[in-house]
C-alpha positions as CSV (number, residue, x, y, z in Angstrom):
1,X,34.7,19.8,-20.0
2,X,32.3,18.7,-22.8
3,X,29.3,20.9,-24.0
4,X,26.4,18.6,-24.7
5,X,23.5,20.3,-26.8
6,X,20.7,19.0,-29.0
7,X,20.0,20.7,-32.2
8,X,16.8,20.5,-34.2
9,X,14.7,22.1,-36.9
10,X,11.1,22.2,-38.0
11,X,9.2,23.4,-41.0
12,X,5.3,23.5,-41.0
13,X,4.5,21.9,-44.4
14,X,8.1,21.5,-45.5
15,X,8.7,23.9,-46.9
16,X,6.8,26.4,-45.0
17,X,7.3,28.5,-41.8
18,X,10.5,27.1,-40.5
19,X,12.2,27.2,-37.1
20,X,15.5,26.0,-35.6
21,X,16.8,25.7,-32.0
22,X,19.7,24.3,-30.0
23,X,19.3,23.4,-26.3
24,X,21.8,22.7,-23.5
25,X,19.6,23.7,-20.4
26,X,17.0,26.4,-19.6
27,X,19.7,29.1,-19.2
28,X,21.6,28.1,-22.4
29,X,19.5,27.8,-25.5
30,X,18.6,29.7,-28.8
31,X,16.1,29.7,-31.4
32,X,15.2,31.5,-34.8
33,X,13.7,30.8,-38.1
34,X,12.4,31.9,-41.4
35,X,8.9,32.8,-42.9
36,X,9.5,30.1,-45.4
37,X,12.2,27.2,-45.5
38,X,12.6,23.5,-45.1
39,X,13.2,21.1,-42.3
40,X,16.8,20.5,-43.3
41,X,17.5,24.2,-43.4
42,X,16.3,24.5,-39.9
43,X,18.4,21.4,-38.7
44,X,21.6,22.8,-40.5
45,X,21.1,26.4,-39.0
46,X,20.7,25.0,-35.5
47,X,24.0,23.4,-35.8
48,X,25.7,26.4,-37.4
49,X,24.4,28.7,-34.6
50,X,25.6,26.3,-31.9
51,X,29.1,26.3,-33.3
52,X,28.9,30.1,-33.4
53,X,27.6,30.4,-29.9
54,X,30.4,28.3,-28.6
55,X,33.1,29.7,-30.6
56,X,34.7,31.5,-27.8
57,X,35.4,28.2,-26.1
58,X,37.4,26.5,-28.9
59,X,39.1,24.1,-26.6
60,X,35.9,22.7,-25.1
61,X,34.7,19.6,-26.8
62,X,31.1,20.0,-28.4
63,X,28.8,17.0,-28.5
64,X,25.8,17.5,-30.7
65,X,22.6,15.4,-30.3
66,X,20.8,15.3,-33.6
67,X,17.9,13.3,-34.9
68,X,18.6,14.1,-38.6
69,X,20.8,11.6,-40.3
70,X,20.9,14.0,-43.2
71,X,22.7,16.7,-41.1
72,X,25.1,14.1,-39.4
73,X,26.1,12.6,-42.8
74,X,26.5,16.1,-44.5
75,X,28.9,17.2,-41.8
76,X,30.7,14.0,-41.1
77,X,30.8,12.1,-44.3
78,X,29.8,13.9,-47.4
79,X,31.3,17.5,-47.2
80,X,34.8,16.5,-47.9
81,X,33.9,14.9,-51.2
82,X,31.5,17.8,-52.0
83,X,34.3,20.3,-51.5
84,X,36.7,18.4,-53.8
85,X,34.0,18.5,-56.5
86,X,33.4,22.2,-56.0
87,X,30.4,21.6,-53.9
88,X,28.9,19.3,-56.4
89,X,27.3,15.8,-55.9
90,X,28.5,12.8,-57.7
91,X,25.9,13.3,-60.4
92,X,27.3,16.8,-61.1
93,X,24.2,18.7,-59.6
94,X,24.8,21.5,-57.0
95,X,24.7,20.5,-53.3
96,X,21.5,21.6,-51.7
97,X,21.7,24.1,-48.8
98,X,25.3,24.8,-49.9
99,X,25.5,28.2,-48.1
100,X,24.7,26.9,-44.8
101,X,27.0,24.0,-45.3
102,X,29.9,26.2,-46.4
103,X,29.5,28.3,-43.2
104,X,29.3,25.1,-41.0
105,X,32.5,24.0,-42.7
106,X,34.3,27.2,-41.7
107,X,33.1,26.7,-38.0
108,X,34.6,23.2,-37.8
109,X,38.1,24.5,-38.2
110,X,40.0,24.0,-34.9
111,X,36.9,22.6,-33.0
112,X,36.8,19.4,-31.1
113,X,33.3,18.0,-31.7
114,X,31.3,14.9,-32.3
115,X,27.7,14.1,-33.4
116,X,25.4,11.6,-31.8
117,X,22.2,10.3,-33.6
118,X,19.1,10.3,-31.2
119,X,15.7,9.2,-32.2
120,X,13.3,12.0,-32.5
121,X,10.0,12.2,-30.7
122,X,11.1,9.4,-28.3
123,X,11.3,11.3,-25.0
124,X,15.0,12.3,-25.0
125,X,15.0,15.3,-22.7
126,X,17.4,17.5,-24.7
127,X,16.0,16.6,-28.0
128,X,12.4,17.2,-27.0
129,X,13.5,20.7,-25.6
130,X,15.1,21.6,-28.9
131,X,12.2,20.3,-30.9
132,X,9.7,22.3,-28.9
133,X,11.6,25.6,-29.3
134,X,12.2,25.0,-33.1
135,X,8.5,24.3,-33.5
136,X,7.6,27.3,-31.5
137,X,9.7,29.4,-33.7
138,X,8.1,28.0,-36.9
139,X,4.6,28.6,-35.4
140,X,5.6,32.2,-34.5
141,X,6.5,32.9,-38.2
142,X,3.3,31.1,-39.3
143,X,1.5,33.6,-37.1
144,X,3.6,36.6,-38.5
145,X,5.1,37.2,-34.9
146,X,8.7,37.2,-33.7
147,X,9.9,34.0,-32.0
148,X,11.4,33.8,-28.6
149,X,15.2,33.8,-29.4
150,X,16.3,32.5,-26.0
151,X,19.3,33.5,-23.8
152,X,22.0,32.1,-26.0
153,X,25.5,31.0,-24.5
154,X,27.0,32.9,-21.6
155,X,30.0,35.0,-22.9
156,X,29.5,34.1,-26.5
157,X,30.5,36.4,-29.2
158,X,27.4,38.1,-30.5
159,X,26.3,36.1,-33.5
160,X,23.0,38.0,-34.3
161,X,24.6,39.7,-37.3
162,X,26.2,36.5,-38.5
163,X,23.0,34.6,-38.1
164,X,21.0,37.1,-40.0
165,X,23.7,37.0,-42.8
166,X,23.1,33.2,-42.8
167,X,19.3,33.7,-43.2
168,X,19.8,36.1,-46.1
169,X,22.2,33.6,-47.7
170,X,19.6,30.8,-47.6
171,X,17.0,33.3,-49.2
172,X,19.3,34.3,-52.0
173,X,22.4,32.3,-52.9
174,X,21.2,29.0,-51.6
175,X,17.9,29.4,-53.4
176,X,19.7,30.0,-56.6
177,X,21.9,26.8,-56.1
178,X,18.7,24.8,-55.4
179,X,17.0,26.1,-58.6
180,X,20.1,25.1,-60.6
181,X,20.2,21.8,-59.0
182,X,16.5,21.0,-59.6
183,X,16.7,22.2,-63.2
184,X,19.0,19.0,-64.0
185,X,16.7,16.5,-62.0
186,X,14.3,14.2,-63.6
187,X,11.2,15.6,-61.9
188,X,12.0,19.1,-61.1
189,X,9.5,21.0,-58.7
190,X,8.1,24.4,-59.7
191,X,10.4,27.2,-58.9
192,X,9.6,29.0,-55.6
193,X,11.2,31.4,-53.4
194,X,12.4,28.3,-51.5
195,X,12.3,25.7,-54.1
196,X,11.5,22.3,-52.6
197,X,13.7,19.5,-54.0
198,X,11.9,16.9,-56.0
199,X,11.3,13.4,-54.6
200,X,14.4,11.8,-56.2
201,X,16.9,14.7,-55.6
202,X,15.8,14.8,-51.9
203,X,16.2,11.0,-51.7
204,X,19.8,11.1,-53.2
205,X,20.8,14.0,-51.2
206,X,20.0,12.2,-47.9
207,X,21.4,8.9,-49.0
208,X,24.7,10.4,-50.1
209,X,26.9,10.3,-53.1
210,X,27.7,6.5,-53.2
211,X,23.9,5.6,-53.1
212,X,23.3,8.2,-55.7
213,X,25.3,6.2,-58.1
214,X,23.2,3.0,-57.1
215,X,19.9,4.9,-57.5
216,X,20.0,6.6,-60.9
217,X,17.1,8.9,-61.7
218,X,16.3,6.7,-64.6
219,X,14.9,4.0,-62.0
220,X,12.1,5.7,-60.5
221,X,10.8,2.3,-59.2
222,X,13.8,1.8,-56.8
223,X,13.5,5.6,-55.7
224,X,9.8,5.3,-54.9
225,X,10.5,2.0,-52.9
226,X,12.9,3.8,-50.9
227,X,10.5,6.6,-50.2
228,X,7.8,4.0,-49.3
229,X,10.0,2.6,-46.6
230,X,11.2,5.8,-45.5
231,X,7.8,6.9,-44.4
232,X,8.2,4.4,-41.4
233,X,10.9,6.5,-39.8
234,X,10.7,10.2,-40.9
235,X,9.2,12.9,-38.8
236,X,5.8,14.6,-39.7
237,X,7.4,17.6,-41.4
238,X,9.3,15.2,-43.7
239,X,6.4,12.9,-44.3
240,X,4.1,15.9,-45.2
241,X,6.3,16.3,-48.3
242,X,5.6,12.7,-49.4
243,X,1.9,12.4,-48.6
244,X,-0.7,13.9,-51.1
245,X,-3.3,16.3,-49.6
246,X,-6.0,13.7,-49.9
247,X,-3.9,10.8,-48.9
248,X,-5.7,7.8,-47.2
249,X,-4.3,4.7,-45.5
250,X,-6.6,1.7,-45.6
251,X,-5.3,-0.8,-43.0
252,X,-5.5,-4.6,-43.0
253,X,-8.6,-4.4,-40.7
254,X,-10.4,-2.0,-43.1
255,X,-9.9,1.1,-41.1
256,X,-9.4,4.3,-43.2
257,X,-6.9,6.8,-41.7
258,X,-6.7,10.3,-43.0
259,X,-3.5,12.2,-43.9
260,X,-4.0,14.4,-40.8
261,X,-4.2,11.4,-38.6
262,X,-1.1,9.9,-40.1
263,X,0.9,13.0,-39.4
264,X,-0.4,13.3,-35.9
265,X,0.9,9.8,-35.4
266,X,4.5,10.9,-36.2
267,X,4.3,10.4,-39.9
268,X,4.4,6.6,-39.9
269,X,1.4,5.1,-41.9
270,X,0.5,1.8,-40.3
271,X,3.9,1.5,-38.9
272,X,3.0,0.1,-35.6
273,X,1.8,-3.2,-37.1
274,X,4.4,-3.6,-40.0
275,X,7.3,-5.9,-39.3
276,X,8.6,-6.6,-42.8
277,X,8.2,-5.1,-46.3
278,X,9.1,-7.2,-49.5
279,X,8.8,-5.7,-52.8
280,X,6.9,-7.8,-55.2
281,X,6.2,-5.9,-58.5
282,X,5.6,-2.2,-59.7
283,X,3.9,-0.3,-62.6
284,X,5.1,3.2,-63.4
285,X,3.9,5.5,-66.2
286,X,4.4,9.3,-66.5
287,X,1.9,10.3,-63.8
288,X,1.0,7.2,-61.9
289,X,3.1,4.5,-60.0
290,X,1.7,1.4,-58.3
291,X,4.0,-0.6,-56.0
292,X,3.0,-4.0,-54.5
293,X,4.6,-5.6,-51.4
294,X,4.2,-8.5,-49.3
295,X,4.1,-7.3,-45.6
296,X,4.4,-9.2,-42.4
297,X,2.0,-7.9,-39.7
298,X,1.3,-8.9,-36.2
299,X,-1.6,-11.0,-37.4
300,X,0.0,-12.7,-40.4
301,X,0.9,-11.7,-44.0
302,X,-0.8,-9.2,-46.3
303,X,-0.4,-7.5,-49.7
304,X,0.3,-3.7,-49.5
305,X,-0.5,-1.5,-52.5
306,X,1.0,1.9,-52.6
307,X,-0.4,4.3,-55.3
308,X,2.0,7.3,-56.0
309,X,0.7,10.2,-58.3
310,X,2.9,12.9,-59.9
311,X,1.5,16.3,-59.9
312,X,3.2,19.7,-60.7
313,X,6.3,17.7,-61.0
314,X,6.4,16.2,-57.6
315,X,5.6,12.5,-56.7
316,X,3.4,12.0,-53.6
317,X,1.8,8.9,-52.0
318,X,-1.9,9.0,-52.7
319,X,-3.1,5.8,-51.3
320,X,-1.8,2.9,-49.2
321,X,-3.9,-0.1,-48.8
322,X,-3.1,-3.4,-46.9
323,X,-5.2,-6.4,-47.8
324,X,-4.7,-9.6,-45.6
325,X,-3.7,-12.8,-47.5
326,X,-6.1,-15.8,-47.3
327,X,-4.6,-19.1,-45.8
């Protein structure tokens, strides 16, 4: 028998009130969260708790549906190399979310499992159910109320104490690791209880060690180009990290779209009409970066301008404008 479950995380503001959840069916699911955390921490915690909830069935195969390439790559590709390096990345910086990853690594021993990527917010029943519960948990913490924890898995070894320990680890040891990691990055964000990784370290973490060597921190243009393109596929909680509070999108038709409208549309600025994106040129100084692209839209070609501004150590997209090219 194969246990099929979706695991998902949510962070309102990323970082902000955060939730996690795994879901099999209405009788088998579980959720929790933190007053302050990140989307990736929620995704990882959902996977960790799912392994713990099914630990009493070690011979049953576990198939985990996940919409986070970061989580899948962490578990299936990057952890062996990180462990060999003492939980350090190729650039020598500490791995983010290391305490959760270490505990997941322990849970993998003797388990038969596989991960399957599913597109988020695309109507997949299990993914939508997990997402709903993760967001509900994050919202509960935003309102200073306790989230609904769910029934768990029948016959599971009680994991409440272990889960609470994992939360404390995220709030202490992992926070310290994140602070040490960001200290060595090019554009370190200000220290917080849950320090948010800067734009470049987040990008490198999600692309993996090999890509980290190809995208050195001394080349912010390529890093910003990757972030520009990533905005077409990330979920709203991840897009919220990259978009400035007063972000505006000016489309090829002259329509102005606000940040809130972009996030409500699943964090994809002008994605519906964008078919191709070709870098043309870029200008970067200490606080501002302007990137130019030729884009192919449903009605022809246009020039897209992305204006990035660095504030309090963090690069965020301030303006995106698309201007149709004349024939």
